[in-house]
C-alpha positions in Angstrom: 57.1 -68.9 -84.1 53.4 -71.3 -84.0 52.0 -71.5 -80.6 53.2 -68.9 -79.1 54.0 -68.9 -74.9 55.0 -66.3 -72.2 58.3 -67.0 -72.1 58.4 -69.3 -68.9 60.9 -72.3 -70.0 63.7 -70.6 -67.6 63.7 -71.3 -64.0 62.7 -68.2 -62.1 65.5 -67.5 -60.6 67.8 -67.0 -63.8 65.1 -64.7 -65.1 65.5 -62.6 -61.9 69.5 -63.0 -62.1 69.2 -62.1 -66.2 66.6 -58.8 -64.8 69.1 -57.6 -62.6 72.2 -57.3 -64.9 70.0 -55.8 -67.9 68.2 -53.4 -64.9 71.8 -52.5 -63.9 73.0 -51.8 -67.2 69.8 -49.7 -68.0 70.5 -47.6 -64.3 74.6 -47.0 -65.6 73.2 -45.8 -69.2 69.5 -43.7 -68.1 71.0 -40.8 -69.9 69.9 -42.4 -73.0 65.9 -40.5 -73.6 63.2 -42.9 -74.2 60.6 -39.5 -75.0 61.1 -40.7 -79.1 59.7 -43.4 -78.5 56.3 -41.0 -78.2 57.8 -38.8 -81.3 57.3 -39.0 -85.0 61.1 -39.1 -84.8 63.9 -41.2 -86.5 62.3 -42.7 -89.2 64.6 -43.0 -92.3 64.0 -43.3 -95.7 65.0 -47.0 -95.5 63.2 -47.8 -92.7 61.9 -51.3 -92.7 57.7 -51.4 -92.5 57.9 -55.2 -92.4 55.9 -58.4 -92.3 56.2 -61.9 -92.2 54.1 -63.4 -94.2 55.5 -67.5 -94.4 52.3 -68.9 -94.3 50.7 -67.1 -97.5 51.5 -69.9 -100.3 49.4 -72.3 -97.8 46.8 -70.2 -97.4 46.4 -69.3 -101.6 46.7 -73.3 -102.0 43.7 -74.0 -99.5 41.7 -71.7 -101.9 41.8 -68.4 -99.6 40.9 -65.1 -100.8 42.6 -61.7 -99.7 40.8 -58.2 -99.9 42.0 -54.3 -99.9 39.4 -52.4 -97.0 37.2 -51.6 -100.1 36.5 -55.1 -100.6 38.6 -55.6 -103.5 39.8 -58.9 -103.9 44.1 -58.6 -104.4 47.3 -60.4 -104.2 49.1 -60.5 -100.7 51.9 -58.5 -102.3 50.4 -55.9 -104.1 47.8 -55.3 -100.8 51.0 -54.6 -98.5 52.5 -52.9 -101.3 49.8 -50.5 -101.3 50.0 -50.4 -97.3 53.2 -49.1 -97.2 55.0 -52.4 -96.9 58.8 -52.6 -98.0 60.0 -55.4 -96.4 59.0 -59.4 -96.4 60.2 -61.9 -93.6 59.9 -65.7 -94.2 61.0 -68.9 -92.7 63.0 -71.4 -93.6 63.0 -74.8 -91.9 65.2 -77.5 -93.1 63.1 -80.3 -93.7 59.5 -79.9 -92.2 58.3 -83.5 -93.9 57.3 -86.5 -92.1 59.8 -89.1 -92.9 57.3 -91.7 -93.5 53.7 -89.9 -94.7 55.7 -87.3 -96.1 52.9 -84.8 -95.1 53.9 -81.1 -93.6 54.0 -80.3 -90.1 51.9 -77.5 -90.8 53.0 -73.7 -90.3 53.1 -73.0 -93.7 55.7 -76.1 -94.0 58.0 -73.6 -94.9 61.2 -74.9 -96.6 64.0 -73.1 -98.8 61.8 -73.9 -101.9 58.6 -71.8 -100.7 61.2 -68.9 -99.4 61.9 -68.6 -103.2 58.6 -68.3 -104.2 58.1 -65.4 -101.4 61.2 -64.1 -102.3 60.4 -63.9 -106.3 57.1 -62.2 -105.2 58.4 -59.9 -102.9 61.2 -58.6 -105.3 58.7 -58.1 -107.8 57.1 -55.4 -105.9 60.6 -54.2 -105.1 60.4 -55.4 -101.7 63.7 -57.2 -99.8 63.5 -60.3 -97.8 64.5 -61.4 -94.0 65.5 -65.1 -94.2 64.8 -66.6 -90.8 66.9 -69.5 -90.7 65.1 -72.2 -87.4 67.7 -74.4 -88.3 65.2 -76.9 -87.2 62.4 -78.8 -88.9 59.6 -77.0 -87.4 59.1 -74.3 -84.5 62.5 -72.7 -82.8 61.8 -70.3 -80.0 62.3 -70.2 -76.1 60.6 -73.2 -75.4 62.5 -75.1 -78.5 65.0 -76.0 -80.7 65.1 -78.9 -82.0 68.2 -80.2 -84.3 66.9 -80.6 -87.9 66.8 -84.6 -88.1 69.5 -84.7 -90.3 71.8 -83.3 -87.5 70.0 -85.8 -85.1 73.1 -87.3 -84.2 76.0 -84.5 -84.9 78.4 -83.3 -82.8 78.8 -79.6 -81.9 81.1 -78.7 -84.2 79.2 -80.8 -87.3 76.3 -78.7 -86.1 78.4 -75.5 -86.9 79.9 -76.9 -90.1 76.0 -77.7 -90.8 75.0 -74.4 -90.3 77.5 -73.0 -92.5 76.4 -75.3 -95.1 72.6 -74.8 -95.1 73.6 -71.2 -95.0 75.2 -70.8 -97.6 73.6 -73.3 -99.6 70.1 -71.6 -98.8 71.0 -67.9 -100.0 73.4 -69.4 -102.6 69.3 -70.6 -104.6 68.1 -67.6 -103.6 70.4 -65.1 -105.1 69.9 -67.7 -107.9 66.9 -67.2 -108.3 66.6 -63.3 -108.1 65.8 -63.1 -104.9 66.5 -59.6 -103.2 68.1 -60.9 -99.9 68.7 -57.6 -97.7 69.1 -60.0 -94.5 69.8 -63.2 -92.6 68.4 -64.4 -89.5 71.6 -67.0 -87.8 68.4 -68.5 -85.7 65.1 -67.6 -84.2 64.5 -66.7 -81.1 67.5 -68.0 -79.8 67.9 -67.3 -76.0 71.4 -69.3 -75.3 70.0 -72.3 -77.2 69.8 -73.9 -81.0 70.0 -77.1 -83.1 69.5 -79.0 -80.3 72.4 -77.0 -78.5 72.5 -74.6 -75.7 70.8 -74.0 -72.3 67.1 -75.9 -73.2 69.5 -79.2 -73.3 72.7 -78.4 -71.3 71.5 -75.7 -68.6 74.3 -73.6 -70.4 72.7 -70.2 -71.9 75.5 -67.9 -72.3 75.9 -69.4 -75.6 79.8 -71.5 -74.7 78.2 -74.5 -75.2 78.3 -75.0 -79.4 75.5 -71.9 -80.1 78.0 -69.0 -80.0 80.0 -71.2 -82.3 77.3 -72.9 -84.8 76.3 -68.3 -84.6 79.8 -67.5 -86.0 79.3 -70.3 -88.2 76.5 -68.6 -89.8 77.6 -65.4 -90.1 81.0 -66.5 -92.0 78.6 -68.2 -94.8 76.6 -64.8 -94.9 80.2 -63.3 -95.2 81.3 -66.2 -98.2 78.1 -65.1 -100.0 78.5 -61.4 -100.0 82.1 -62.1 -101.1 81.4 -64.7 -104.1 78.4 -61.9 -105.0 79.9 -58.8 -104.6 77.9 -57.6 -101.9 79.1 -54.8 -100.0 77.9 -51.6 -98.7 74.1 -50.9 -98.9 73.8 -54.2 -100.9 75.8 -56.5 -98.5 73.5 -58.9 -96.5 73.2 -58.0 -93.3 73.6 -60.6 -90.2 71.2 -60.8 -87.4 71.1 -62.6 -84.2 67.4 -62.5 -82.8 66.4 -62.6 -79.0 63.4 -62.4 -77.1 61.8 -60.7 -74.1 64.0 -56.9 -74.8 63.2 -55.7 -71.6 65.1 -58.1 -69.3 67.4 -60.8 -71.0 68.1 -59.3 -74.1 70.8 -57.1 -73.3 72.4 -59.6 -70.8 72.3 -61.8 -74.7 74.4 -58.8 -76.3 76.7 -58.8 -74.1 77.3 -62.8 -74.4 77.5 -62.9 -78.5 79.9 -59.6 -77.8 82.1 -61.7 -75.6 82.1 -65.3 -78.4 83.2 -62.5 -81.0 80.1 -63.3 -83.1 80.4 -61.1 -86.3 77.1 -59.7 -87.0 75.8 -56.6 -87.9 71.8 -56.1 -86.2 70.6 -57.6 -82.9 67.0 -58.6 -83.3 64.5 -58.8 -80.4 60.8 -59.7 -80.3 58.6 -57.4 -78.7 55.1 -58.0 -77.8 53.6 -55.5 -75.9 51.1 -57.3 -74.0 54.1 -60.1 -73.3 57.4 -58.1 -72.5 56.2 -54.6 -71.8 56.4 -50.4 -72.7 57.4 -49.1 -75.1 59.9 -47.2 -73.5 61.6 -49.5 -72.0 61.6 -51.1 -75.9 63.4 -47.8 -76.4 65.9 -47.6 -73.9 67.1 -51.5 -74.3 67.6 -50.8 -78.4 69.4 -47.5 -77.5 71.8 -49.3 -74.6 72.5 -52.4 -77.4 73.1 -50.0 -80.4 75.7 -47.4 -78.6 77.3 -50.5 -75.9 78.2 -52.7 -79.0 77.9 -51.0 -81.9 74.8 -52.4 -83.3 72.2 -51.7 -85.7 69.1 -52.8 -83.8 65.1 -53.9 -84.8 62.2 -55.5 -84.0 61.7 -59.4 -85.9 58.5 -60.1 -84.7 55.7 -57.9 -83.1 52.0 -57.8 -82.7 49.1 -57.1 -81.1 45.3 -58.4 -80.6 42.4 -56.4 -82.3 39.8 -58.6 -80.9 39.3 -61.5 -78.6 37.0 -63.6 -80.5 38.5 -66.8 -82.1 37.9 -67.0 -85.8 37.9 -71.4 -85.8 37.9 -74.7 -83.4 41.8 -74.0 -82.2 42.5 -71.7 -79.5 44.2 -68.4 -79.5 47.5 -67.9 -77.4 46.0 -64.7 -76.2 41.8 -65.0 -75.8 41.6 -62.5 -72.8 43.0 -60.1 -70.9 44.7 -62.9 -68.5 46.8 -63.8 -70.9 48.2 -60.2 -71.4 50.7 -59.5 -69.1 50.3 -55.6 -70.2 47.8 -53.7 -71.6 48.7 -50.2 -72.1 46.6 -50.6 -75.3 42.7 -51.4 -76.5 41.9 -54.5 -77.8 40.5 -53.1 -80.8 41.9 -52.3 -84.5 42.5 -48.7 -83.4 44.2 -50.6 -80.3 46.2 -52.8 -82.7 47.3 -49.4 -84.9 48.5 -48.1 -81.9 50.4 -50.2 -80.6 52.4 -51.2 -83.1 53.5 -47.8 -84.2 54.7 -46.7 -81.0 57.0 -50.2 -81.1 58.4 -49.0 -84.7 58.5 -45.6 -83.0 60.4 -47.5 -80.1 62.9 -48.4 -82.7 63.2 -44.8 -84.9 63.9 -43.6 -81.6 67.3 -45.4 -82.0 68.0 -42.7 -84.5 67.5 -39.5 -82.4 70.3 -40.7 -80.1 73.8 -39.4 -80.6 75.9 -42.1 -82.4 73.6 -44.3 -83.1 71.4 -42.0 -86.2 70.8 -45.1 -88.7 71.4 -48.2 -86.3 67.4 -48.5 -85.4 66.5 -50.2 -88.5 63.0 -50.9 -88.2 60.7 -54.1 -87.5 58.6 -56.3 -88.9 54.7 -57.5 -87.6 54.1 -60.9 -87.3 51.7 -63.4 -89.2 49.2 -60.5 -90.0 47.7 -62.7 -92.8 47.1 -65.9 -90.6 43.5 -66.0 -90.6 41.0 -68.3 -89.2 41.8 -71.8 -90.4 39.3 -74.4 -91.5 41.3 -77.5 -89.7 39.7 -80.1 -92.4 42.1 -78.1 -94.7 45.3 -77.6 -92.3 46.9 -81.1 -92.9 47.0 -81.0 -96.3 47.6 -77.4 -96.7 49.8 -76.5 -94.0 47.6 -73.6 -93.1 47.2 -74.4 -88.8 50.1 -73.9 -86.4 51.2 -77.6 -87.2 49.8 -80.9 -88.5 48.9 -84.2 -86.5 52.4 -85.4 -88.0 53.8 -82.6 -86.4 54.7 -84.7 -83.0 56.2 -88.1 -84.9 59.6 -85.3 -85.5 59.4 -84.6 -81.6 59.0 -87.9 -80.9 62.2 -87.9 -82.0 64.0 -86.3 -79.1 61.4 -86.6 -76.4 58.9 -89.3 -75.3 55.5 -87.5 -75.9 54.0 -84.4 -77.6 54.3 -81.7 -75.8 54.7 -78.7 -78.2 53.6 -80.1 -81.1 50.8 -81.9 -82.3 48.8 -85.3 -83.1 45.9 -83.9 -84.8 45.7 -81.4 -87.3 45.1 -78.0 -85.7 44.0 -74.3 -87.0 45.3 -70.9 -85.9 46.5 -69.7 -82.4 46.9 -66.0 -83.8 44.4 -65.3 -85.8 43.4 -62.5 -83.3 46.3 -60.5 -84.2 46.1 -60.9 -88.0 45.7 -57.3 -90.0 42.6 -59.1 -91.7 39.7 -60.4 -90.7 38.2 -63.6 -90.4 36.8 -63.4 -94.3 39.7 -61.7 -95.7 39.5 -58.3 -95.9 42.1 -55.8 -94.6 41.9 -54.2 -91.3 42.0 -49.5 -90.9 45.0 -51.3 -88.9 47.3 -52.7 -91.8 47.6 -49.0 -93.1 49.9 -48.0 -89.6 52.9 -49.3 -92.5 51.7 -46.1 -94.9 51.4 -43.8 -91.6 55.3 -44.8 -90.9 56.6 -44.1 -94.4 54.8 -40.4 -94.3 56.9 -40.0 -91.4 60.0 -40.6 -93.1 62.5 -37.7 -92.7 62.7 -35.0 -96.0 
């Protein structure tokens, strides 16, 4: 998501309650060995070594060049493949453009057309695509899950049907364009809220007030696509649900999804080591979900700062130690590499647990190419986290702009990138090659 926050979107009492539930589950299943998070074990041949580079087209249109570590200019997809990346994640917004001005909201202006272009370039390098449907016209995360403009006045039932239709239509376009779609996210960091339904809007967080039904409709759309295109077995498109806070509330949400009978395949989490806690706790949570609910698991988003320096005029979300709830790793290129390897190995440890071999799918680094932005260009190309017209979308739901912007913004994530401010690859990018080399023979 764009301007990321420490998750202060739920009342303290609710978070504590979820934590107690999750803690109870972990205590009851304490037999799960978390040492795998520290060992070079569990990396399968198909282990996902992914990145989310949704903003890449916007950067290229703005004239930004990217370079291998030796200074040679290259295509971003070639640079990533050379570094060991095998999977690309791309966010999809329904209509990320202002109704009046027709300008984009920013964040890459990622609609289905851009997803197709990114997916085709990934396919040409032998990479699969994870399609991250936000079911919104702009950033959806635990602080905001606005419905698309076109769905604003829909009933809960109409929204569920719209989720089906948008998912089905988008996947049809991707497949007809030759994209190798491997997985679909039915929502982004949903946490009990999606498309203007659920906790943020009615105080009901357990998926019962429209969210679970919409998630199920999204899964049914993927099932229909799989059937119509003859995609089965290892070729079937996987259906993922995406939550945050893996060490506290995620286990509770796995239970809620089960209670709602949602037909999904992959339980995905955001796992930022500086906000969410230790990799040992992450390994335990993922093992519990995999074993208890018979679901594959993965990290849909992770990252770590390599510096506290800011590369543009927009402040970063993590600009000092005070912005980090946890600082287990050094803030440096080496520390970034170490932190991300540890996160991926936590997922791999699921494959060392009895009964869940192959359930630990891998992970995705979030926006490793979102370097500093020339704010003068961001409104035109969508390179910043939000443009001056993005606030118009929020005003459809609020009487003032809080989450988006009324002026063009830059990157709030440039110190998390795996490229320096000039676009040159950092050594930390080679973490994917290192993980690939650990694959079991």
